[in-house]
C-alpha positions as CSV (number, residue, x, y, z in Angstrom):
1,M,0.0,0.0,0.0
2,A,1.3,3.4,-0.9
3,P,2.2,5.8,2.0
4,E,-0.4,8.3,3.0
5,S,-0.1,11.6,1.1
6,F,-0.9,13.8,4.1
7,T,-0.3,13.4,7.8
8,L,-2.3,15.1,10.7
9,S,-0.5,15.9,14.0
10,P,-0.4,18.6,16.7
11,C,1.5,21.8,15.8
12,T,4.6,22.7,17.9
13,L,6.4,26.1,18.4
14,D,8.7,25.1,15.6
15,D,5.7,25.3,13.2
16,V,4.9,29.0,13.8
17,E,6.6,30.3,10.7
18,A,4.9,27.7,8.5
19,M,1.6,28.5,10.2
20,I,2.0,32.1,9.3
21,S,2.8,31.3,5.7
22,V,-0.3,29.1,5.3
23,Y,-2.5,31.7,7.0
24,M,-1.2,34.5,4.8
25,N,-1.8,32.5,1.6
26,A,-5.2,31.3,2.7
27,F,-6.6,34.7,3.6
28,K,-4.8,37.0,1.1
29,N,-7.9,37.3,-1.1
30,D,-10.5,37.1,1.7
31,Y,-12.9,40.1,1.2
32,F,-13.7,40.9,4.9
33,S,-10.1,40.4,6.0
34,S,-8.9,43.0,3.4
35,F,-10.7,45.7,5.4
36,T,-9.6,44.6,8.9
37,F,-6.0,44.2,7.9
38,P,-5.4,46.4,4.8
39,A,-2.5,46.1,2.4
40,T,-1.0,49.3,4.0
41,I,0.2,47.2,7.0
42,S,3.9,46.6,6.3
43,P,4.9,42.9,5.7
44,E,7.3,43.2,8.7
45,E,4.5,44.4,11.0
46,R,2.1,41.8,9.8
47,Y,4.6,39.0,10.4
48,R,5.6,40.4,13.8
49,W,1.9,40.5,14.9
50,L,1.1,37.0,13.6
51,R,4.2,35.5,15.1
52,E,3.3,37.0,18.5
53,R,-0.3,35.8,18.3
54,F,0.4,32.3,17.1
55,T,3.2,31.7,19.6
56,G,1.0,32.9,22.4
57,T,-1.6,30.2,21.7
58,F,0.8,27.4,22.8
59,S,0.8,28.7,26.3
60,K,-3.0,28.4,26.6
61,P,-3.9,24.8,27.6
62,D,-7.5,25.1,26.3
63,L,-6.2,25.8,22.8
64,R,-4.9,23.1,20.4
65,N,-3.3,23.7,17.0
66,F,-3.3,20.8,14.6
67,K,-1.6,20.7,11.2
68,I,-1.7,18.6,8.0
69,V,1.6,18.1,6.3
70,E,2.4,16.7,2.9
71,T,4.2,13.5,3.8
72,S,6.6,13.5,0.9
73,T,7.8,17.1,1.3
74,G,7.1,18.0,4.9
75,R,5.3,21.1,3.7
76,M,2.5,22.3,5.9
77,A,-0.7,22.3,3.8
78,A,-3.4,23.3,6.3
79,W,-3.9,23.9,10.0
80,A,-6.6,24.6,12.6
81,R,-6.9,26.1,16.0
82,W,-9.4,24.4,18.3
83,G,-10.7,25.5,21.7
84,F,-11.4,22.5,23.8
85,P,-14.1,22.5,26.6
86,H,-12.7,23.8,29.9
87,E,-14.0,25.3,33.1
88,K,-13.4,29.1,33.5
89,N,-10.4,29.9,35.6
90,E,-9.4,26.2,35.7
91,V,-6.9,26.6,32.9
92,K,-5.0,29.6,34.2
93,G,-5.6,29.2,37.9
94,E,-4.6,32.7,38.7
95,G,-7.6,34.4,40.4
96,E,-11.1,35.4,39.4
97,G,-12.0,36.5,35.9
98,Q,-8.7,35.3,34.3
99,D,-10.5,34.0,31.2
100,E,-12.3,37.3,30.8
101,K,-9.1,39.2,31.1
102,E,-7.5,37.1,28.4
103,E,-10.5,37.7,26.1
104,E,-10.5,41.4,26.7
105,K,-6.9,41.6,25.5
106,D,-8.0,40.3,22.1
107,F,-10.1,43.5,21.5
108,N,-7.6,46.1,22.9
109,K,-6.6,48.4,20.1
110,D,-3.0,48.0,21.2
111,E,-3.2,44.3,20.4
112,W,-3.8,44.8,16.6
113,P,-1.0,45.3,14.1
114,V,0.0,48.9,13.4
115,G,-2.1,50.0,10.5
116,A,-5.1,47.8,11.2
117,N,-8.5,49.4,10.6
118,L,-9.6,49.5,14.3
119,E,-13.2,50.4,13.5
120,V,-13.7,47.4,11.3
121,C,-11.7,45.2,13.7
122,E,-14.0,46.1,16.5
123,V,-17.2,45.5,14.6
124,K,-16.0,42.2,13.1
125,F,-13.9,40.6,15.8
126,G,-15.7,42.3,18.7
127,G,-19.0,41.2,17.2
128,L,-17.8,37.6,16.7
129,H,-16.6,37.5,20.3
130,R,-20.0,38.7,21.6
131,K,-21.9,36.2,19.4
132,R,-19.5,33.4,20.6
133,E,-20.2,34.3,24.2
134,K,-23.9,34.2,23.4
135,Y,-24.0,30.8,21.8
136,C,-21.1,28.9,23.4
137,K,-20.5,27.5,26.9
138,K,-16.8,27.2,27.0
139,E,-17.0,24.4,29.5
140,D,-19.2,22.3,27.1
141,T,-18.4,23.3,23.5
142,Y,-15.7,22.5,21.0
143,I,-14.8,25.8,19.2
144,V,-13.0,26.1,15.9
145,Y,-11.2,29.5,16.2
146,L,-9.3,29.3,12.9
147,I,-8.9,27.0,10.0
148,C,-6.9,27.7,6.9
149,T,-5.6,25.7,3.9
150,D,-2.9,26.9,1.6
151,P,-4.5,27.5,-1.9
152,A,-1.9,25.1,-3.4
153,F,-3.6,22.3,-1.4
154,Q,-7.2,23.2,-1.7
155,R,-9.9,20.7,-2.9
156,K,-8.2,17.8,-1.3
157,G,-10.5,17.5,1.7
158,L,-7.9,18.8,4.2
159,A,-10.1,21.3,5.9
160,S,-12.8,18.6,6.4
161,R,-10.1,16.2,7.8
162,L,-9.0,18.8,10.3
163,L,-12.5,19.5,11.4
164,Q,-13.5,15.8,11.6
165,H,-10.6,15.3,14.0
166,G,-12.4,17.5,16.6
167,I,-15.9,16.6,15.5
168,D,-15.1,12.9,16.4
169,L,-14.2,14.0,19.9
170,A,-17.3,16.1,20.3
171,D,-19.5,13.3,19.1
172,R,-18.0,10.8,21.5
173,E,-18.5,13.3,24.4
174,G,-22.0,14.4,23.2
175,R,-20.9,18.1,22.8
176,Q,-21.7,20.8,20.3
177,T,-19.1,22.2,17.9
178,Y,-19.1,25.9,16.9
179,L,-17.3,27.9,14.3
180,E,-17.5,31.2,12.3
181,A,-17.5,30.7,8.5
182,T,-16.2,32.8,5.7
183,K,-18.0,32.7,2.4
184,D,-15.7,30.1,1.0
185,G,-15.8,27.9,4.1
186,H,-19.6,27.9,4.5
187,P,-20.4,25.2,1.9
188,V,-17.8,22.9,3.4
189,Y,-19.2,23.2,6.9
190,L,-22.7,22.6,5.7
191,K,-21.6,19.2,4.4
192,L,-20.2,18.3,7.8
193,G,-23.5,18.9,9.5
194,F,-23.1,22.5,10.7
195,T,-26.1,24.8,10.4
196,V,-26.2,28.6,10.4
197,I,-27.4,30.0,13.7
198,D,-26.6,33.7,13.2
199,V,-25.0,36.1,10.7
200,L,-22.7,39.1,11.3
201,T,-22.7,41.8,8.6
202,M,-20.9,45.1,8.2
203,D,-21.4,47.9,5.7
204,L,-17.9,48.5,4.3
205,S,-18.8,51.3,1.8
206,K,-17.1,53.9,4.0
207,W,-13.8,52.2,3.0
208,G,-14.6,51.6,-0.6
209,G,-16.4,48.2,-0.2
210,K,-18.8,47.2,-2.9
211,E,-20.6,44.6,-0.8
212,L,-21.2,43.7,2.9
213,G,-18.6,42.0,5.0
214,V,-20.2,38.7,6.2
215,S,-19.4,36.1,8.7
216,R,-21.7,33.2,9.6
217,M,-22.0,31.6,13.0
218,M,-22.5,27.9,12.6
219,M,-23.2,25.1,15.2
220,R,-23.1,21.3,14.8
221,D,-25.0,19.1,17.3
222,P,-23.3,15.8,18.3
223,K,-24.2,12.8,16.3
224,P,-24.5,9.3,17.7
225,A,-21.4,7.1,17.2
226,N,-21.8,4.5,14.5
Protein backbone atom coordinates (compact mmCIF):
# COMPACT_ATOMS: atom_id res chain seq x y z
CA MET A 1 0.00 0.00 0.00
CA ALA A 2 1.35 3.45 -0.92
CA PRO A 3 2.20 5.77 2.00
CA GLU A 4 -0.42 8.31 3.00
CA SER A 5 -0.09 11.60 1.10
CA PHE A 6 -0.86 13.80 4.11
CA THR A 7 -0.28 13.43 7.84
CA LEU A 8 -2.27 15.06 10.66
CA SER A 9 -0.53 15.87 13.96
CA PRO A 10 -0.35 18.57 16.66
CA CYS A 11 1.53 21.76 15.84
CA THR A 12 4.61 22.75 17.85
CA LEU A 13 6.37 26.06 18.39
CA ASP A 14 8.72 25.13 15.57
CA ASP A 15 5.73 25.28 13.21
CA VAL A 16 4.88 28.95 13.80
CA GLU A 17 6.62 30.26 10.67
CA ALA A 18 4.88 27.67 8.50
CA MET A 19 1.56 28.46 10.19
CA ILE A 20 2.01 32.13 9.30
CA SER A 21 2.78 31.27 5.69
CA VAL A 22 -0.32 29.08 5.32
CA TYR A 23 -2.50 31.70 7.02
CA MET A 24 -1.21 34.51 4.80
CA ASN A 25 -1.76 32.50 1.64
CA ALA A 26 -5.20 31.32 2.72
CA PHE A 27 -6.60 34.74 3.56
CA LYS A 28 -4.80 37.02 1.11
CA ASN A 29 -7.92 37.28 -1.07
CA ASP A 30 -10.53 37.14 1.70
CA TYR A 31 -12.86 40.10 1.22
CA PHE A 32 -13.67 40.92 4.85
CA SER A 33 -10.05 40.44 5.97
CA SER A 34 -8.86 42.97 3.38
CA PHE A 35 -10.68 45.67 5.39
CA THR A 36 -9.61 44.60 8.87
CA PHE A 37 -5.95 44.25 7.89
CA PRO A 38 -5.44 46.39 4.76
CA ALA A 39 -2.45 46.15 2.44
CA THR A 40 -1.03 49.32 4.00
CA ILE A 41 0.19 47.22 6.96
CA SER A 42 3.85 46.56 6.30
CA PRO A 43 4.89 42.91 5.75
CA GLU A 44 7.27 43.18 8.70
CA GLU A 45 4.51 44.38 11.03
CA ARG A 46 2.08 41.78 9.78
CA TYR A 47 4.57 38.98 10.42
CA ARG A 48 5.56 40.39 13.81
CA TRP A 49 1.94 40.47 14.93
CA LEU A 50 1.08 37.02 13.62
CA ARG A 51 4.21 35.51 15.13
CA GLU A 52 3.32 36.95 18.53
CA ARG A 53 -0.31 35.84 18.32
CA PHE A 54 0.38 32.32 17.09
CA THR A 55 3.22 31.74 19.55
CA GLY A 56 0.96 32.85 22.40
CA THR A 57 -1.61 30.15 21.69
CA PHE A 58 0.83 27.44 22.77
CA SER A 59 0.79 28.72 26.35
CA LYS A 60 -3.00 28.40 26.63
CA PRO A 61 -3.89 24.82 27.64
CA ASP A 62 -7.46 25.10 26.34
CA LEU A 63 -6.22 25.78 22.80
CA ARG A 64 -4.94 23.11 20.41
CA ASN A 65 -3.28 23.72 17.05
CA PHE A 66 -3.32 20.84 14.55
CA LYS A 67 -1.58 20.66 11.19
CA ILE A 68 -1.72 18.60 8.04
CA VAL A 69 1.62 18.11 6.33
CA GLU A 70 2.37 16.73 2.88
CA THR A 71 4.18 13.54 3.79
CA SER A 72 6.61 13.47 0.87
CA THR A 73 7.84 17.07 1.26
CA GLY A 74 7.14 17.97 4.88
CA ARG A 75 5.34 21.10 3.69
CA MET A 76 2.47 22.30 5.86
CA ALA A 77 -0.73 22.29 3.80
CA ALA A 78 -3.36 23.30 6.34
CA TRP A 79 -3.89 23.87 10.04
CA ALA A 80 -6.62 24.60 12.55
CA ARG A 81 -6.92 26.08 16.03
CA TRP A 82 -9.43 24.41 18.33
CA GLY A 83 -10.72 25.52 21.69
CA PHE A 84 -11.42 22.45 23.82
CA PRO A 85 -14.09 22.51 26.56
CA HIS A 86 -12.74 23.82 29.87
CA GLU A 87 -13.96 25.32 33.12
CA LYS A 88 -13.45 29.06 33.50
CA ASN A 89 -10.36 29.93 35.58
CA GLU A 90 -9.41 26.25 35.72
CA VAL A 91 -6.89 26.59 32.89
CA LYS A 92 -4.98 29.60 34.20
CA GLY A 93 -5.64 29.18 37.90
CA GLU A 94 -4.63 32.75 38.73
CA GLY A 95 -7.58 34.44 40.36
CA GLU A 96 -11.10 35.39 39.44
CA GLY A 97 -11.96 36.47 35.93
CA GLN A 98 -8.74 35.28 34.29
CA ASP A 99 -10.52 33.99 31.19
CA GLU A 100 -12.35 37.28 30.79
CA LYS A 101 -9.09 39.23 31.07
CA GLU A 102 -7.50 37.09 28.37
CA GLU A 103 -10.49 37.67 26.08
CA GLU A 104 -10.46 41.43 26.67
CA LYS A 105 -6.86 41.59 25.45
CA ASP A 106 -8.00 40.33 22.07
CA PHE A 107 -10.06 43.49 21.54
CA ASN A 108 -7.65 46.07 22.90
CA LYS A 109 -6.57 48.41 20.09
CA ASP A 110 -2.96 47.99 21.16
CA GLU A 111 -3.21 44.27 20.38
CA TRP A 112 -3.82 44.77 16.63
CA PRO A 113 -0.99 45.28 14.13
CA VAL A 114 0.01 48.87 13.42
CA GLY A 115 -2.07 50.03 10.47
CA ALA A 116 -5.09 47.80 11.16
CA ASN A 117 -8.52 49.36 10.60
CA LEU A 118 -9.56 49.54 14.25
CA GLU A 119 -13.18 50.42 13.49
CA VAL A 120 -13.67 47.38 11.27
CA CYS A 121 -11.72 45.16 13.69
CA GLU A 122 -14.02 46.15 16.55
CA VAL A 123 -17.19 45.50 14.58
CA LYS A 124 -15.96 42.23 13.10
CA PHE A 125 -13.88 40.63 15.83
CA GLY A 126 -15.71 42.30 18.72
CA GLY A 127 -18.99 41.21 17.15
CA LEU A 128 -17.78 37.64 16.66
CA HIS A 129 -16.60 37.54 20.25
CA ARG A 130 -19.97 38.69 21.57
CA LYS A 131 -21.85 36.16 19.45
CA ARG A 132 -19.49 33.40 20.56
CA GLU A 133 -20.19 34.33 24.17
CA LYS A 134 -23.91 34.22 23.42
CA TYR A 135 -23.97 30.80 21.79
CA CYS A 136 -21.11 28.89 23.41
CA LYS A 137 -20.52 27.49 26.86
CA LYS A 138 -16.76 27.15 26.96
CA GLU A 139 -17.00 24.37 29.49
CA ASP A 140 -19.16 22.31 27.15
CA THR A 141 -18.40 23.32 23.52
CA TYR A 142 -15.68 22.54 21.02
CA ILE A 143 -14.83 25.81 19.22
CA VAL A 144 -13.02 26.12 15.90
CA TYR A 145 -11.24 29.46 16.22
CA LEU A 146 -9.34 29.29 12.95
CA ILE A 147 -8.90 26.96 10.02
CA CYS A 148 -6.87 27.66 6.90
CA THR A 149 -5.62 25.75 3.88
CA ASP A 150 -2.85 26.87 1.55
CA PRO A 151 -4.47 27.47 -1.87
CA ALA A 152 -1.92 25.08 -3.41
CA PHE A 153 -3.59 22.27 -1.43
CA GLN A 154 -7.25 23.20 -1.71
CA ARG A 155 -9.92 20.74 -2.89
CA LYS A 156 -8.15 17.81 -1.28
CA GLY A 157 -10.49 17.54 1.71
CA LEU A 158 -7.87 18.78 4.18
CA ALA A 159 -10.12 21.31 5.95
CA SER A 160 -12.75 18.60 6.37
CA ARG A 161 -10.14 16.24 7.80
CA LEU A 162 -8.96 18.84 10.32
CA LEU A 163 -12.54 19.49 11.36
CA GLN A 164 -13.45 15.83 11.56
CA HIS A 165 -10.61 15.29 14.03
CA GLY A 166 -12.36 17.52 16.57
CA ILE A 167 -15.88 16.56 15.54
CA ASP A 168 -15.15 12.93 16.38
CA LEU A 169 -14.16 13.98 19.91
CA ALA A 170 -17.28 16.12 20.25
CA ASP A 171 -19.51 13.27 19.08
CA ARG A 172 -17.98 10.81 21.52
CA GLU A 173 -18.54 13.27 24.37
CA GLY A 174 -21.98 14.42 23.20
CA ARG A 175 -20.90 18.05 22.80
CA GLN A 176 -21.68 20.75 20.26
CA THR A 177 -19.10 22.21 17.87
CA TYR A 178 -19.09 25.90 16.94
CA LEU A 179 -17.31 27.91 14.26
CA GLU A 180 -17.46 31.16 12.30
CA ALA A 181 -17.53 30.72 8.55
CA THR A 182 -16.18 32.76 5.69
CA LYS A 183 -18.00 32.75 2.35
CA ASP A 184 -15.66 30.06 0.98
CA GLY A 185 -15.80 27.86 4.07
CA HIS A 186 -19.57 27.94 4.50
CA PRO A 187 -20.43 25.19 1.93
CA VAL A 188 -17.77 22.86 3.37
CA TYR A 189 -19.17 23.18 6.87
CA LEU A 190 -22.73 22.56 5.73
CA LYS A 191 -21.62 19.18 4.37
CA LEU A 192 -20.16 18.30 7.77
CA GLY A 193 -23.47 18.88 9.53
CA PHE A 194 -23.11 22.48 10.67
CA THR A 195 -26.09 24.83 10.45
CA VAL A 196 -26.15 28.64 10.39
CA ILE A 197 -27.44 30.05 13.68
CA ASP A 198 -26.60 33.74 13.19
CA VAL A 199 -24.96 36.12 10.73
CA LEU A 200 -22.72 39.14 11.33
CA THR A 201 -22.72 41.77 8.57
CA MET A 202 -20.95 45.10 8.18
CA ASP A 203 -21.39 47.90 5.66
CA LEU A 204 -17.88 48.52 4.26
CA SER A 205 -18.80 51.26 1.78
CA LYS A 206 -17.09 53.85 3.99
CA TRP A 207 -13.77 52.23 3.03
CA GLY A 208 -14.64 51.56 -0.61
CA GLY A 209 -16.38 48.23 -0.17
CA LYS A 210 -18.84 47.22 -2.86
CA GLU A 211 -20.60 44.58 -0.76
CA LEU A 212 -21.23 43.72 2.86
CA GLY A 213 -18.64 41.98 4.99
CA VAL A 214 -20.24 38.75 6.17
CA SER A 215 -19.39 36.07 8.73
CA ARG A 216 -21.73 33.21 9.59
CA MET A 217 -22.01 31.62 13.02
CA MET A 218 -22.49 27.86 12.65
CA MET A 219 -23.19 25.10 15.15
CA ARG A 220 -23.11 21.33 14.84
CA ASP A 221 -24.99 19.11 17.25
CA PRO A 222 -23.32 15.84 18.25
CA LYS A 223 -24.22 12.77 16.27
CA PRO A 224 -24.54 9.26 17.73
CA ALA A 225 -21.42 7.15 17.22
CA ASN A 226 -21.79 4.51 14.52
